[in-house]
All heavy atoms as TSV, in Angstrom:
chain	resi	resn	atom	element	x	y	z
A	1	MET	N	N	0.826	-1.194	0.000
A	1	MET	CA	C	0.000	0.000	0.000
A	1	MET	C	C	0.870	1.257	0.000
A	1	MET	O	O	0.621	2.175	-0.756
A	1	MET	CB	C	-0.903	-0.023	1.221
A	1	MET	CG	C	-1.757	1.189	1.313
A	1	MET	SD	S	-2.980	0.969	2.581
A	1	MET	CE	C	-3.518	2.596	2.718
A	2	PHE	N	N	1.881	1.294	0.854
A	2	PHE	CA	C	2.761	2.464	0.924
A	2	PHE	C	C	3.509	2.664	-0.389
A	2	PHE	O	O	3.639	3.792	-0.862
A	2	PHE	CB	C	3.733	2.305	2.086
A	2	PHE	CG	C	4.697	3.447	2.205
A	2	PHE	CD1	C	4.266	4.689	2.633
A	2	PHE	CD2	C	6.030	3.288	1.868
A	2	PHE	CE1	C	5.151	5.744	2.740
A	2	PHE	CE2	C	6.908	4.336	1.963
A	2	PHE	CZ	C	6.472	5.574	2.407
A	3	SER	N	N	3.995	1.593	-0.995
A	3	SER	CA	C	4.750	1.711	-2.243
A	3	SER	C	C	3.861	2.196	-3.375
A	3	SER	O	O	4.311	2.912	-4.262
A	3	SER	CB	C	5.411	0.381	-2.605
A	3	SER	OG	O	4.436	-0.611	-2.861
A	4	GLY	N	N	2.571	1.822	-3.358
A	4	GLY	CA	C	1.633	2.306	-4.380
A	4	GLY	C	C	1.414	3.805	-4.268
A	4	GLY	O	O	1.333	4.521	-5.265
A	5	THR	N	N	1.332	4.303	-3.046
A	5	THR	CA	C	1.142	5.747	-2.825
A	5	THR	C	C	2.376	6.525	-3.260
A	5	THR	O	O	2.264	7.563	-3.918
A	5	THR	CB	C	0.849	6.018	-1.340
A	5	THR	OG1	O	-0.274	5.242	-0.943
A	5	THR	CG2	C	0.581	7.480	-1.095
A	6	VAL	N	N	3.548	6.014	-2.928
A	6	VAL	CA	C	4.794	6.681	-3.313
A	6	VAL	C	C	4.935	6.688	-4.824
A	6	VAL	O	O	5.296	7.709	-5.427
A	6	VAL	CB	C	6.012	6.001	-2.640
A	6	VAL	CG1	C	7.310	6.552	-3.208
A	6	VAL	CG2	C	5.951	6.181	-1.141
A	7	LEU	N	N	4.606	5.566	-5.459
A	7	LEU	CA	C	4.705	5.484	-6.912
A	7	LEU	C	C	3.732	6.449	-7.586
A	7	LEU	O	O	4.079	7.122	-8.552
A	7	LEU	CB	C	4.436	4.039	-7.363
A	7	LEU	CG	C	4.639	3.743	-8.835
A	7	LEU	CD1	C	6.084	4.037	-9.238
A	7	LEU	CD2	C	4.291	2.297	-9.149
A	8	ARG	N	N	2.523	6.553	-7.036
A	8	ARG	CA	C	1.536	7.479	-7.603
A	8	ARG	C	C	2.006	8.928	-7.449
A	8	ARG	O	O	1.903	9.739	-8.379
A	8	ARG	CB	C	0.194	7.290	-6.899
A	8	ARG	CG	C	-0.912	8.162	-7.469
A	8	ARG	CD	C	-2.270	7.873	-6.840
A	8	ARG	NE	N	-2.253	7.767	-5.390
A	8	ARG	CZ	C	-2.311	8.823	-4.563
A	8	ARG	NH1	N	-2.358	10.039	-5.038
A	8	ARG	NH2	N	-2.305	8.638	-3.257
A	9	LEU	N	N	2.554	9.276	-6.290
A	9	LEU	CA	C	3.064	10.635	-6.083
A	9	LEU	C	C	4.272	10.926	-6.970
A	9	LEU	O	O	4.471	12.056	-7.432
A	9	LEU	CB	C	3.420	10.846	-4.615
A	9	LEU	CG	C	2.241	10.942	-3.651
A	9	LEU	CD1	C	2.738	10.991	-2.223
A	9	LEU	CD2	C	1.388	12.147	-3.975
A	10	TRP	N	N	5.094	9.914	-7.189
A	10	TRP	CA	C	6.284	10.085	-8.029
A	10	TRP	C	C	5.898	10.406	-9.470
A	10	TRP	O	O	6.534	11.198	-10.138
A	10	TRP	CB	C	7.144	8.826	-7.963
A	10	TRP	CG	C	8.423	8.942	-8.715
A	10	TRP	CD1	C	8.659	8.527	-9.993
A	10	TRP	CD2	C	9.636	9.537	-8.269
A	10	TRP	NE1	N	9.947	8.811	-10.360
A	10	TRP	CE2	C	10.573	9.438	-9.306
A	10	TRP	CE3	C	10.021	10.138	-7.065
A	10	TRP	CZ2	C	11.863	9.907	-9.194
A	10	TRP	CZ3	C	11.304	10.611	-6.971
A	10	TRP	CH2	C	12.209	10.499	-8.016
A	11	ARG	N	N	4.823	9.780	-9.938
A	11	ARG	CA	C	4.387	9.973	-11.326
A	11	ARG	C	C	3.530	11.222	-11.503
A	11	ARG	O	O	3.351	11.705	-12.607
A	11	ARG	CB	C	3.610	8.752	-11.797
A	11	ARG	CG	C	4.484	7.559	-11.969
A	11	ARG	CD	C	3.685	6.407	-12.488
A	11	ARG	NE	N	4.545	5.232	-12.636
A	11	ARG	CZ	C	4.109	4.006	-12.759
A	11	ARG	NH1	N	2.813	3.765	-12.765
A	11	ARG	NH2	N	4.949	3.004	-12.877
A	12	ASP	N	N	2.988	11.748	-10.428
A	12	ASP	CA	C	2.120	12.925	-10.494
A	12	ASP	C	C	2.978	14.160	-10.759
A	12	ASP	O	O	3.854	14.500	-9.974
A	12	ASP	CB	C	1.353	13.081	-9.191
A	12	ASP	CG	C	0.360	14.226	-9.241
A	12	ASP	OD1	O	0.006	14.669	-10.350
A	12	ASP	OD2	O	-0.067	14.676	-8.156
A	13	GLU	N	N	2.714	14.838	-11.872
A	13	GLU	CA	C	3.514	16.007	-12.251
A	13	GLU	C	C	2.732	17.312	-12.125
A	13	GLU	O	O	3.114	18.326	-12.692
A	13	GLU	CB	C	4.016	15.849	-13.685
A	13	GLU	CG	C	4.960	14.690	-13.872
A	13	GLU	CD	C	5.467	14.591	-15.299
A	13	GLU	OE1	O	5.082	15.429	-16.141
A	13	GLU	OE2	O	6.254	13.686	-15.569
A	14	SER	N	N	1.648	17.313	-11.388
A	14	SER	CA	C	0.795	18.503	-11.322
A	14	SER	C	C	1.472	19.670	-10.602
A	14	SER	O	O	1.187	20.820	-10.903
A	14	SER	CB	C	-0.528	18.170	-10.642
A	14	SER	OG	O	-0.300	17.714	-9.330
A	15	ALA	N	N	2.363	19.413	-9.680
A	15	ALA	CA	C	3.032	20.497	-8.956
A	15	ALA	C	C	4.457	20.729	-9.455
A	15	ALA	O	O	5.198	21.505	-8.870
A	15	ALA	CB	C	3.058	20.197	-7.474
A	16	GLN	N	N	4.807	20.096	-10.538
A	16	GLN	CA	C	6.173	20.217	-11.046
A	16	GLN	C	C	6.487	21.646	-11.476
A	16	GLN	O	O	7.579	22.147	-11.235
A	16	GLN	CB	C	6.372	19.261	-12.213
A	16	GLN	CG	C	7.766	19.278	-12.780
A	16	GLN	CD	C	7.928	18.280	-13.916
A	16	GLN	OE1	O	7.023	17.515	-14.194
A	16	GLN	NE2	N	9.066	18.310	-14.550
A	17	ASP	N	N	5.545	22.328	-12.111
A	17	ASP	CA	C	5.776	23.702	-12.569
A	17	ASP	C	C	6.104	24.629	-11.401
A	17	ASP	O	O	6.983	25.483	-11.510
A	17	ASP	CB	C	4.562	24.232	-13.316
A	17	ASP	CG	C	4.369	23.552	-14.656
A	17	ASP	OD1	O	5.349	22.987	-15.176
A	17	ASP	OD2	O	3.237	23.588	-15.174
A	18	LEU	N	N	5.382	24.484	-10.316
A	18	LEU	CA	C	5.631	25.328	-9.146
A	18	LEU	C	C	7.042	25.135	-8.620
A	18	LEU	O	O	7.741	26.116	-8.316
A	18	LEU	CB	C	4.610	25.020	-8.052
A	18	LEU	CG	C	4.761	25.815	-6.764
A	18	LEU	CD1	C	4.564	27.297	-7.041
A	18	LEU	CD2	C	3.780	25.322	-5.728
A	19	ALA	N	N	7.483	23.902	-8.548
A	19	ALA	CA	C	8.837	23.627	-8.071
A	19	ALA	C	C	9.880	24.195	-9.030
A	19	ALA	O	O	10.888	24.757	-8.599
A	19	ALA	CB	C	9.039	22.128	-7.908
A	20	GLU	N	N	9.632	24.081	-10.334
A	20	GLU	CA	C	10.584	24.623	-11.309
A	20	GLU	C	C	10.653	26.144	-11.218
A	20	GLU	O	O	11.740	26.722	-11.287
A	20	GLU	CB	C	10.183	24.193	-12.716
A	20	GLU	CG	C	10.413	22.722	-12.972
A	20	GLU	CD	C	9.892	22.268	-14.324
A	20	GLU	OE1	O	9.241	23.078	-15.016
A	20	GLU	OE2	O	10.132	21.114	-14.676
A	21	TYR	N	N	9.519	26.801	-11.063
A	21	TYR	CA	C	9.524	28.255	-10.935
A	21	TYR	C	C	10.220	28.692	-9.649
A	21	TYR	O	O	10.917	29.708	-9.627
A	21	TYR	CB	C	8.104	28.824	-10.987
A	21	TYR	CG	C	7.518	28.830	-12.371
A	21	TYR	CD1	C	6.281	28.260	-12.632
A	21	TYR	CD2	C	8.206	29.397	-13.437
A	21	TYR	CE1	C	5.743	28.263	-13.900
A	21	TYR	CE2	C	7.688	29.402	-14.703
A	21	TYR	CZ	C	6.448	28.840	-14.938
A	21	TYR	OH	O	5.930	28.841	-16.188
A	22	ALA	N	N	10.029	27.946	-8.585
A	22	ALA	CA	C	10.702	28.277	-7.329
A	22	ALA	C	C	12.214	28.143	-7.464
A	22	ALA	O	O	12.971	28.987	-6.988
A	22	ALA	CB	C	10.186	27.382	-6.209
A	23	LEU	N	N	12.663	27.084	-8.131
A	23	LEU	CA	C	14.105	26.912	-8.356
A	23	LEU	C	C	14.658	28.010	-9.249
A	23	LEU	O	O	15.751	28.531	-9.010
A	23	LEU	CB	C	14.386	25.541	-8.964
A	23	LEU	CG	C	14.247	24.357	-8.014
A	23	LEU	CD1	C	14.357	23.052	-8.788
A	23	LEU	CD2	C	15.305	24.427	-6.933
A	24	LEU	N	N	13.917	28.378	-10.282
A	24	LEU	CA	C	14.362	29.447	-11.178
A	24	LEU	C	C	14.440	30.777	-10.435
A	24	LEU	O	O	15.411	31.527	-10.593
A	24	LEU	CB	C	13.408	29.550	-12.361
A	24	LEU	CG	C	13.784	30.537	-13.448
A	24	LEU	CD1	C	15.118	30.153	-14.089
A	24	LEU	CD2	C	12.702	30.585	-14.501
A	25	LEU	N	N	13.455	31.061	-9.614
A	25	LEU	CA	C	13.464	32.297	-8.828
A	25	LEU	C	C	14.638	32.321	-7.859
A	25	LEU	O	O	15.307	33.353	-7.694
A	25	LEU	CB	C	12.147	32.441	-8.069
A	25	LEU	CG	C	11.977	33.704	-7.258
A	25	LEU	CD1	C	11.977	34.919	-8.165
A	25	LEU	CD2	C	10.684	33.631	-6.471
A	26	ALA	N	N	14.924	31.199	-7.237
A	26	ALA	CA	C	16.059	31.121	-6.318
A	26	ALA	C	C	17.374	31.333	-7.062
A	26	ALA	O	O	18.266	32.043	-6.586
A	26	ALA	CB	C	16.064	29.779	-5.608
A	27	LEU	N	N	17.502	30.740	-8.252
A	27	LEU	CA	C	18.714	30.921	-9.042
A	27	LEU	C	C	18.899	32.377	-9.451
A	27	LEU	O	O	20.001	32.925	-9.359
A	27	LEU	CB	C	18.665	30.029	-10.289
A	27	LEU	CG	C	19.855	30.138	-11.228
A	27	LEU	CD1	C	21.128	29.672	-10.548
A	27	LEU	CD2	C	19.604	29.342	-12.492
A	28	VAL	N	N	17.835	33.012	-9.886
A	28	VAL	CA	C	17.916	34.428	-10.259
A	28	VAL	C	C	18.320	35.267	-9.056
A	28	VAL	O	O	19.171	36.159	-9.163
A	28	VAL	CB	C	16.577	34.901	-10.861
A	28	VAL	CG1	C	16.526	36.408	-10.978
A	28	VAL	CG2	C	16.359	34.261	-12.213
A	29	ALA	N	N	17.748	34.995	-7.904
A	29	ALA	CA	C	18.089	35.749	-6.694
A	29	ALA	C	C	19.548	35.551	-6.322
A	29	ALA	O	O	20.228	36.504	-5.923
A	29	ALA	CB	C	17.177	35.330	-5.546
A	30	VAL	N	N	20.053	34.332	-6.474
A	30	VAL	CA	C	21.446	34.047	-6.127
A	30	VAL	C	C	22.392	34.783	-7.067
A	30	VAL	O	O	23.485	35.173	-6.681
A	30	VAL	CB	C	21.703	32.519	-6.155
A	30	VAL	CG1	C	23.175	32.190	-6.163
A	30	VAL	CG2	C	21.024	31.860	-4.980
A	31	VAL	N	N	21.974	35.036	-8.298
A	31	VAL	CA	C	22.820	35.739	-9.263
A	31	VAL	C	C	22.646	37.250	-9.155
A	31	VAL	O	O	23.632	37.993	-9.152
A	31	VAL	CB	C	22.501	35.259	-10.700
A	31	VAL	CG1	C	23.196	36.113	-11.735
A	31	VAL	CG2	C	22.897	33.799	-10.866
A	32	ILE	N	N	21.420	37.734	-9.062
A	32	ILE	CA	C	21.139	39.166	-9.102
A	32	ILE	C	C	21.578	39.889	-7.829
A	32	ILE	O	O	22.156	40.975	-7.896
A	32	ILE	CB	C	19.631	39.407	-9.365
A	32	ILE	CG1	C	19.246	38.880	-10.735
A	32	ILE	CG2	C	19.277	40.866	-9.217
A	32	ILE	CD1	C	19.872	39.603	-11.889
A	33	VAL	N	N	21.309	39.332	-6.682
A	33	VAL	CA	C	21.618	40.030	-5.423
A	33	VAL	C	C	23.111	40.329	-5.286
A	33	VAL	O	O	23.474	41.478	-5.005
A	33	VAL	CB	C	21.065	39.249	-4.211
A	33	VAL	CG1	C	21.590	39.800	-2.910
A	33	VAL	CG2	C	19.550	39.255	-4.233
A	34	PRO	N	N	24.015	39.372	-5.501
A	34	PRO	CA	C	25.439	39.724	-5.414
A	34	PRO	C	C	25.871	40.747	-6.474
A	34	PRO	O	O	26.709	41.604	-6.200
A	34	PRO	CB	C	26.168	38.401	-5.631
A	34	PRO	CG	C	25.181	37.357	-5.281
A	34	PRO	CD	C	23.845	37.927	-5.637
A	35	MET	N	N	25.275	40.668	-7.663
A	35	MET	CA	C	25.620	41.654	-8.693
A	35	MET	C	C	25.193	43.050	-8.270
A	35	MET	O	O	25.932	44.017	-8.471
A	35	MET	CB	C	24.974	41.284	-10.029
A	35	MET	CG	C	25.655	40.121	-10.705
A	35	MET	SD	S	24.929	39.696	-12.282
A	35	MET	CE	C	25.173	41.196	-13.204
A	36	LEU	N	N	24.004	43.180	-7.694
A	36	LEU	CA	C	23.553	44.489	-7.235
A	36	LEU	C	C	24.404	45.004	-6.084
A	36	LEU	O	O	24.684	46.199	-6.000
A	36	LEU	CB	C	22.082	44.434	-6.823
A	36	LEU	CG	C	21.083	44.350	-7.961
A	36	LEU	CD1	C	19.668	44.199	-7.413
A	36	LEU	CD2	C	21.176	45.560	-8.861
A	37	LEU	N	N	24.797	44.111	-5.193
A	37	LEU	CA	C	25.656	44.535	-4.091
A	37	LEU	C	C	27.030	44.973	-4.596
A	37	LEU	O	O	27.639	45.889	-4.051
A	37	LEU	CB	C	25.810	43.403	-3.074
A	37	LEU	CG	C	24.547	43.061	-2.282
A	37	LEU	CD1	C	24.790	41.828	-1.418
A	37	LEU	CD2	C	24.108	44.235	-1.442
A	38	THR	N	N	27.525	44.329	-5.650
A	38	THR	CA	C	28.838	44.655	-6.195
A	38	THR	C	C	28.799	45.925	-7.043
A	38	THR	O	O	29.642	46.801	-6.893
A	38	THR	CB	C	29.366	43.491	-7.057
A	38	THR	OG1	O	29.412	42.319	-6.246
A	38	THR	CG2	C	30.736	43.795	-7.598
A	39	PHE	N	N	27.817	46.018	-7.930
A	39	PHE	CA	C	27.789	47.114	-8.896
A	39	PHE	C	C	26.755	48.183	-8.581
A	39	PHE	O	O	26.581	49.117	-9.362
A	39	PHE	CB	C	27.506	46.566	-10.299
A	39	PHE	CG	C	28.552	45.607	-10.780
A	39	PHE	CD1	C	28.249	44.273	-10.962
A	39	PHE	CD2	C	29.837	46.029	-11.044
A	39	PHE	CE1	C	29.200	43.371	-11.400
A	39	PHE	CE2	C	30.793	45.146	-11.471
A	39	PHE	CZ	C	30.486	43.814	-11.655
A	40	GLY	N	N	26.069	48.080	-7.458
A	40	GLY	CA	C	25.003	49.028	-7.134
A	40	GLY	C	C	25.480	50.465	-7.049
A	40	GLY	O	O	24.835	51.373	-7.563
A	41	GLY	N	N	26.612	50.695	-6.414
A	41	GLY	CA	C	27.136	52.059	-6.302
A	41	GLY	C	C	27.524	52.636	-7.647
A	41	GLY	O	O	27.262	53.807	-7.933
A	42	THR	N	N	28.124	51.822	-8.494
A	42	THR	CA	C	28.518	52.277	-9.832
A	42	THR	C	C	27.299	52.625	-10.666
A	42	THR	O	O	27.285	53.635	-11.371
A	42	THR	CB	C	29.334	51.178	-10.542
A	42	THR	OG1	O	30.445	50.837	-9.718
A	42	THR	CG2	C	29.827	51.641	-11.881
A	43	ILE	N	N	26.270	51.795	-10.586
A	43	ILE	CA	C	25.042	52.061	-11.335
A	43	ILE	C	C	24.377	53.327	-10.831
A	43	ILE	O	O	23.920	54.163	-11.616
A	43	ILE	CB	C	24.093	50.848	-11.250
A	43	ILE	CG1	C	24.714	49.648	-11.965
A	43	ILE	CG2	C	22.726	51.174	-11.833
A	43	ILE	CD1	C	24.000	48.340	-11.735
A	44	ALA	N	N	24.332	53.529	-9.521
A	44	ALA	CA	C	23.739	54.740	-8.949
A	44	ALA	C	C	24.517	55.977	-9.382
A	44	ALA	O	O	23.919	57.003	-9.707
A	44	ALA	CB	C	23.693	54.630	-7.430
A	45	ASP	N	N	25.848	55.894	-9.399
A	45	ASP	CA	C	26.666	57.023	-9.844
A	45	ASP	C	C	26.398	57.355	-11.310
A	45	ASP	O	O	26.358	58.528	-11.689
A	45	ASP	CB	C	28.153	56.719	-9.663
A	45	ASP	CG	C	28.566	56.687	-8.202
A	45	ASP	OD1	O	27.792	57.202	-7.362
A	45	ASP	OD2	O	29.649	56.142	-7.921
A	46	LEU	N	N	26.213	56.341	-12.123
A	46	LEU	CA	C	25.932	56.554	-13.540
A	46	LEU	C	C	24.608	57.288	-13.723
A	46	LEU	O	O	24.530	58.251	-14.496
A	46	LEU	CB	C	25.903	55.209	-14.277
A	46	LEU	CG	C	25.596	55.255	-15.758
A	46	LEU	CD1	C	26.726	55.955	-16.502
A	46	LEU	CD2	C	25.410	53.849	-16.301
A	47	PHE	N	N	23.576	56.870	-13.009
A	47	PHE	CA	C	22.287	57.547	-13.119
A	47	PHE	C	C	22.371	58.967	-12.562
A	47	PHE	O	O	21.777	59.893	-13.122
A	47	PHE	CB	C	21.196	56.760	-12.390
A	47	PHE	CG	C	20.651	55.632	-13.205
A	47	PHE	CD1	C	20.999	54.327	-12.928
A	47	PHE	CD2	C	19.789	55.886	-14.256
A	47	PHE	CE1	C	20.500	53.289	-13.678
A	47	PHE	CE2	C	19.281	54.856	-15.018
A	47	PHE	CZ	C	19.631	53.548	-14.735
A	48	HIS	N	N	23.111	59.159	-11.476
A	48	HIS	CA	C	23.266	60.502	-10.911
A	48	HIS	C	C	23.981	61.413	-11.905
A	48	HIS	O	O	23.589	62.556	-12.113
A	48	HIS	CB	C	24.026	60.437	-9.592
A	48	HIS	CG	C	24.271	61.781	-8.985
A	48	HIS	ND1	N	23.263	62.542	-8.456
A	48	HIS	CD2	C	25.403	62.509	-8.847
A	48	HIS	CE1	C	23.768	63.676	-8.013
A	48	HIS	NE2	N	25.064	63.673	-8.236
A	49	HIS	N	N	25.044	60.901	-12.531
A	49	HIS	CA	C	25.796	61.682	-13.520
A	49	HIS	C	C	24.898	62.048	-14.698
A	49	HIS	O	O	24.901	63.197	-15.155
A	49	HIS	CB	C	27.012	60.889	-14.002
A	49	HIS	CG	C	27.762	61.554	-15.107
A	49	HIS	ND1	N	28.628	62.595	-14.874
A	49	HIS	CD2	C	27.776	61.333	-16.438
A	49	HIS	CE1	C	29.137	62.998	-16.025
A	49	HIS	NE2	N	28.635	62.233	-16.991
A	50	ASN	N	N	24.137	61.089	-15.201
A	50	ASN	CA	C	23.261	61.368	-16.333
A	50	ASN	C	C	22.195	62.379	-15.971
A	50	ASN	O	O	21.875	63.261	-16.767
A	50	ASN	CB	C	22.615	60.081	-16.846
A	50	ASN	CG	C	23.599	59.217	-17.586
A	50	ASN	OD1	O	24.643	59.679	-18.022
A	50	ASN	ND2	N	23.280	57.949	-17.726
A	51	ASP	N	N	21.643	62.283	-14.782
A	51	ASP	CA	C	20.631	63.233	-14.347
A	51	ASP	C	C	21.221	64.633	-14.256
A	51	ASP	O	O	20.625	65.608	-14.717
A	51	ASP	CB	C	20.066	62.805	-12.998
A	51	ASP	CG	C	19.028	63.788	-12.478
A	51	ASP	OD1	O	18.044	64.015	-13.204
A	51	ASP	OD2	O	19.205	64.310	-11.362
A	52	LYS	N	N	22.427	64.729	-13.688
A	52	LYS	CA	C	23.079	66.031	-13.524
A	52	LYS	C	C	23.393	66.657	-14.888
A	52	LYS	O	O	23.318	67.871	-15.055
A	52	LYS	CB	C	24.363	65.849	-12.718
A	52	LYS	CG	C	25.126	67.128	-12.460
A	52	LYS	CD	C	26.302	66.878	-11.545
A	52	LYS	CE	C	27.312	66.010	-12.256
A	52	LYS	NZ	N	28.554	65.814	-11.509
A	53	CYS	N	N	23.713	65.831	-15.876
A	53	CYS	CA	C	24.094	66.354	-17.181
A	53	CYS	C	C	22.908	66.596	-18.104
A	53	CYS	O	O	22.952	67.503	-18.937
A	53	CYS	CB	C	25.072	65.394	-17.855
A	53	CYS	SG	S	26.631	65.274	-16.976
A	54	LEU	N	N	21.876	65.787	-17.973
A	54	LEU	CA	C	20.744	65.929	-18.877
A	54	LEU	C	C	19.737	66.967	-18.413
A	54	LEU	O	O	19.034	67.557	-19.231
A	54	LEU	CB	C	20.042	64.588	-19.059
A	54	LEU	CG	C	20.836	63.546	-19.830
A	54	LEU	CD1	C	20.076	62.244	-19.873
A	54	LEU	CD2	C	21.158	64.021	-21.229
A	55	ARG	N	N	19.660	67.205	-17.117
A	55	ARG	CA	C	18.672	68.168	-16.620
A	55	ARG	C	C	18.866	69.569	-17.221
A	55	ARG	O	O	17.892	70.185	-17.660
A	55	ARG	CB	C	18.704	68.221	-15.100
A	55	ARG	CG	C	17.518	68.939	-14.528
A	55	ARG	CD	C	17.389	68.732	-13.033
A	55	ARG	NE	N	17.251	67.343	-12.643
A	55	ARG	CZ	C	16.101	66.661	-12.670
A	55	ARG	NH1	N	15.020	67.254	-13.088
A	55	ARG	NH2	N	16.045	65.405	-12.280
A	56	PRO	N	N	20.088	70.120	-17.298
A	56	PRO	CA	C	20.229	71.439	-17.936
A	56	PRO	C	C	19.829	71.406	-19.410
A	56	PRO	O	O	19.213	72.350	-19.907
A	56	PRO	CB	C	21.724	71.752	-17.800
A	56	PRO	CG	C	22.184	70.924	-16.675
A	56	PRO	CD	C	21.347	69.688	-16.702
A	57	ALA	N	N	20.156	70.338	-20.101
A	57	ALA	CA	C	19.797	70.249	-21.517
A	57	ALA	C	C	18.279	70.185	-21.684
A	57	ALA	O	O	17.729	70.752	-22.630
A	57	ALA	CB	C	20.449	69.031	-22.149
A	58	MET	N	N	17.613	69.506	-20.779
A	58	MET	CA	C	16.153	69.404	-20.869
A	58	MET	C	C	15.482	70.739	-20.568
A	58	MET	O	O	14.382	70.995	-21.019
A	58	MET	CB	C	15.642	68.339	-19.889
A	58	MET	CG	C	16.133	66.944	-20.198
A	58	MET	SD	S	15.519	66.301	-21.744
A	58	MET	CE	C	13.851	65.928	-21.293
A	59	SER	N	N	16.142	71.595	-19.795
A	59	SER	CA	C	15.551	72.895	-19.487
A	59	SER	C	C	15.902	73.945	-20.534
A	59	SER	O	O	15.499	75.081	-20.412
A	59	SER	CB	C	16.001	73.360	-18.104
A	59	SER	OG	O	17.395	73.613	-18.109
A	60	GLY	N	N	16.670	73.569	-21.538
A	60	GLY	CA	C	16.979	74.494	-22.629
A	60	GLY	C	C	18.324	75.171	-22.514
A	60	GLY	O	O	18.680	75.983	-23.357
A	61	VAL	N	N	19.104	74.881	-21.486
A	61	VAL	CA	C	20.424	75.478	-21.321
A	61	VAL	C	C	21.378	74.794	-22.296
A	61	VAL	O	O	21.377	73.579	-22.428
A	61	VAL	CB	C	20.931	75.315	-19.877
A	61	VAL	CG1	C	22.325	75.886	-19.717
A	61	VAL	CG2	C	19.978	75.996	-18.916
A	62	THR	N	N	22.175	75.567	-22.988
A	62	THR	CA	C	23.131	75.015	-23.940
A	62	THR	C	C	24.544	75.377	-23.511
A	62	THR	O	O	24.739	76.286	-22.686
A	62	THR	CB	C	22.884	75.576	-25.359
A	62	THR	OG1	O	23.132	76.981	-25.338
A	62	THR	CG2	C	21.460	75.312	-25.818
A	63	PRO	N	N	25.559	74.719	-24.069
A	63	PRO	CA	C	26.935	75.103	-23.736
A	63	PRO	C	C	27.230	76.555	-24.088
A	63	PRO	O	O	28.009	77.219	-23.425
A	63	PRO	CB	C	27.782	74.149	-24.574
A	63	PRO	CG	C	26.909	72.986	-24.843
A	63	PRO	CD	C	25.521	73.534	-24.916
A	64	ALA	N	N	26.578	77.073	-25.119
A	64	ALA	CA	C	26.795	78.469	-25.502
A	64	ALA	C	C	26.281	79.422	-24.436
A	64	ALA	O	O	26.763	80.548	-24.325
A	64	ALA	CB	C	26.100	78.751	-26.839
A	65	ASP	N	N	25.316	78.981	-23.639
A	65	ASP	CA	C	24.786	79.819	-22.561
A	65	ASP	C	C	25.728	79.868	-21.377
A	65	ASP	O	O	25.502	80.620	-20.432
A	65	ASP	CB	C	23.429	79.288	-22.074
A	65	ASP	CG	C	22.368	79.346	-23.163
A	65	ASP	OD1	O	22.494	80.178	-24.076
A	65	ASP	OD2	O	21.419	78.537	-23.088
A	66	GLY	N	N	26.769	79.048	-21.395
A	66	GLY	CA	C	27.715	79.025	-20.295
A	66	GLY	C	C	27.224	78.240	-19.100
A	66	GLY	O	O	27.575	78.541	-17.968
A	67	GLY	N	N	26.402	77.238	-19.351
A	67	GLY	CA	C	25.894	76.413	-18.256
A	67	GLY	C	C	27.043	75.704	-17.553
A	67	GLY	O	O	27.899	75.106	-18.182
A	68	GLU	N	N	27.084	75.807	-16.232
A	68	GLU	CA	C	28.173	75.216	-15.456
A	68	GLU	C	C	28.193	73.696	-15.542
A	68	GLU	O	O	29.244	73.086	-15.479
A	68	GLU	CB	C	28.042	75.621	-13.982
A	68	GLU	CG	C	28.249	77.081	-13.746
A	68	GLU	CD	C	28.062	77.419	-12.285
A	68	GLU	OE1	O	28.173	76.498	-11.446
A	68	GLU	OE2	O	27.810	78.582	-11.968
A	69	ALA	N	N	27.053	73.103	-15.676
A	69	ALA	CA	C	26.976	71.643	-15.630
A	69	ALA	C	C	27.689	70.987	-16.808
A	69	ALA	O	O	28.126	69.858	-16.709
A	69	ALA	CB	C	25.512	71.192	-15.617
A	70	TYR	N	N	27.825	71.690	-17.896
A	70	TYR	CA	C	28.440	71.071	-19.072
A	70	TYR	C	C	29.918	70.765	-18.855
A	70	TYR	O	O	30.425	69.782	-19.363
A	70	TYR	CB	C	28.245	71.939	-20.317
A	70	TYR	CG	C	26.843	71.856	-20.826
A	70	TYR	CD1	C	25.908	72.832	-20.538
A	70	TYR	CD2	C	26.439	70.746	-21.584
A	70	TYR	CE1	C	24.617	72.741	-20.979
A	70	TYR	CE2	C	25.151	70.647	-22.027
A	70	TYR	CZ	C	24.245	71.651	-21.731
A	70	TYR	OH	O	22.969	71.545	-22.182
A	71	GLY	N	N	30.594	71.573	-18.098
A	71	GLY	CA	C	32.003	71.299	-17.824
A	71	GLY	C	C	32.184	70.056	-16.966
A	71	GLY	O	O	33.177	69.357	-17.069
A	72	GLN	N	N	31.212	69.774	-16.124
A	72	GLN	CA	C	31.284	68.625	-15.246
A	72	GLN	C	C	30.858	67.336	-15.950
A	72	GLN	O	O	31.114	66.247	-15.451
A	72	GLN	CB	C	30.371	68.830	-14.032
A	72	GLN	CG	C	30.725	70.056	-13.235
A	72	GLN	CD	C	29.630	70.379	-12.221
A	72	GLN	OE1	O	28.627	69.685	-12.152
A	72	GLN	NE2	N	29.849	71.418	-11.442
A	73	CYS	N	N	30.219	67.441	-17.070
A	73	CYS	CA	C	29.635	66.273	-17.723
A	73	CYS	C	C	30.553	65.605	-18.723
A	73	CYS	O	O	30.215	64.564	-19.244
A	73	CYS	CB	C	28.338	66.663	-18.416
A	73	CYS	SG	S	27.070	67.148	-17.236
A	74	LYS	N	N	31.655	66.202	-19.015
A	74	LYS	CA	C	32.570	65.588	-19.979
A	74	LYS	C	C	33.245	64.384	-19.323
A	74	LYS	O	O	33.842	64.515	-18.276
A	74	LYS	CB	C	33.610	66.591	-20.446
A	74	LYS	CG	C	33.021	67.726	-21.224
A	74	LYS	CD	C	34.101	68.692	-21.651
A	74	LYS	CE	C	33.483	69.870	-22.368
A	74	LYS	NZ	N	34.461	70.884	-22.688
A	75	LYS	N	N	33.099	63.255	-19.951
A	75	LYS	CA	C	33.775	62.062	-19.455
A	75	LYS	C	C	34.899	61.769	-20.423
A	75	LYS	O	O	34.744	61.803	-21.611
A	75	LYS	CB	C	32.812	60.890	-19.394
A	75	LYS	CG	C	31.903	60.956	-18.213
A	75	LYS	CD	C	31.400	59.591	-17.905
A	75	LYS	CE	C	31.347	59.503	-16.402
A	75	LYS	NZ	N	31.031	58.228	-15.901
A	76	GLY	N	N	36.012	61.437	-19.894
A	76	GLY	CA	C	37.090	61.176	-20.822
A	76	GLY	C	C	38.195	60.397	-20.274
A	76	GLY	O	O	38.358	59.688	-19.432
């Protein structure tokens, strides 16, 4: 009787998708979290730099106007 129940549960694949999605989510978390911890500051600096450089351009300030932000935005 016990072996029949185990065999039936072994062949039942109705919950297989849930287990696969859980494993995939765990794998993504194991990869993404360390990457964010490693590169999070660099990514934040990049967005801060872009915001600082694009905001004057979006408001209509040009290098010819002598906008101070343009000198700070040159990367090289």
